[in-house]
MARDOVEX-5816 format. One record per residue (C-alpha): residue in three letters; y, z, x. Coordinates in steps of 0.2 Angstrom, whole numbers, plus 5000, padded with zeros to 4 digits. Each point is the difference from the previous one (the first is absolute). Layout:
<rs>
ALAYZX/...
</rs>
This chain:
<rs>
MET486849754623/LYS499350075015/PHE500749945015/ARG499150005017/ARG500650145012/GLN500249895017/LYS499550085014/ILE501450045012/ASP499549975017/ASP500850145013/VAL501549885007/GLN499950005024/VAL501249935010/ASN498849965013/LEU501350055017/THR498849925012/PRO501249835000/LEU501750115001/ILE499250105014/ASP499649835008/VAL501549915001/VAL501350155004/PHE498750035016/LEU500149795005/LEU502250034996/LEU499850155014/ILE499049915013/PHE501349854998/PHE501550095002/MET499250105014/VAL499649825008/SER501549914998/THR501250175006/THR500450005019/PHE500150175008/ASN501650015014/GLN499550095012/SER501450005011/THR500050075015/GLU501749965010/LEU501650044997/THR501349914993/ILE501650065013/ASP501649945003/LEU500650015016/PRO502050015006/THR500449845012/ALA500550065016/THR501149945013/SER499849945020/ASN500350165006/ALA499650194998/PRO500950094992/SER500850135012/SER499550214998/ASP499850125011/VAL498650035012/SER500450195003/GLN499650024979/ASN498449885001/ILE498450125002/GLU498949875012/LEU498250044996/VAL498449905010/VAL498349984995/THR499049975018/ALA498349904999/ASP499050165006/GLY500750084983/GLN501350115004/TYR502050054994/VAL501649995010/ILE501550074989/ASN501549965010/GLY498750015017/GLN499450154997/THR498049974998/LEU499150104986/ILE498650115002/ASN498949964988/GLU499849824989/ARG500150114983/VAL501049964986/GLU501150194998/THR500149985020/LEU500949834997/ILE501350104988/GLN500050165005/GLY501049885017/LEU500949884988/ARG500950144993/GLU500250105016/ILE501049825007/SER500649964984/GLN500550174995/GLY500150014985/ASP501149824999/ASN499249884989/THR501149854998/ARG499649965019/PRO499049875003/LEU498349985006/ILE499549895014/ILE498049984999/THR499649885016/ALA497950014999/ASP498849895013/ALA499249844994/LYS498550105005/ALA500650184989/SER498950034985/TYR500749964982/ASP499450174995/MET501250085015/VAL501649914992/LEU499450034983/ARG500150195007/VAL501749985004/TYR500749934983/ASP499150164995/ALA501050105011/ALA501649924992/ALA499850024984/SER499550154999/LEU501750055012/GLY500849894988/ILE500749855009/THR500349834998/LYS500849915011/LEU498649915008/ALA499949865011/HIS498749925014/THR500049935015/ALA499349845006/LYS500149915015/GLN500849824996/GLU498849855006/GLN500449895016/SER500249824991/GLU499249885014/
</rs>
């Protein structure tokens, strides 16, 4: 008896539907996922009493940023507005003592860049105690 040999077809797996399903799942998860871009800082601030803490005023370094862009450190006006000059002036006034508080008083019309230069100078000297002054609003 002669058996007929069956013709063997090449077996192929069609990947097109599999790729379609994977892409649909990928698109579904990309659309349904929320991306949180947090731009706020979470800070746990301490509470304060009505009385200001007493500190030795002679230890404070007072830096004033004027409206025309000049720096005044403890009553002495700096010759220019460069950060290097500001660092040198703070170093001379603080005499290397980085624990002395730096009190920054900036005019309302002073540029934000001028105040940032003070932060840069304080950071480069290692001064960590910074404070800002403000005028209290008058209640009507």
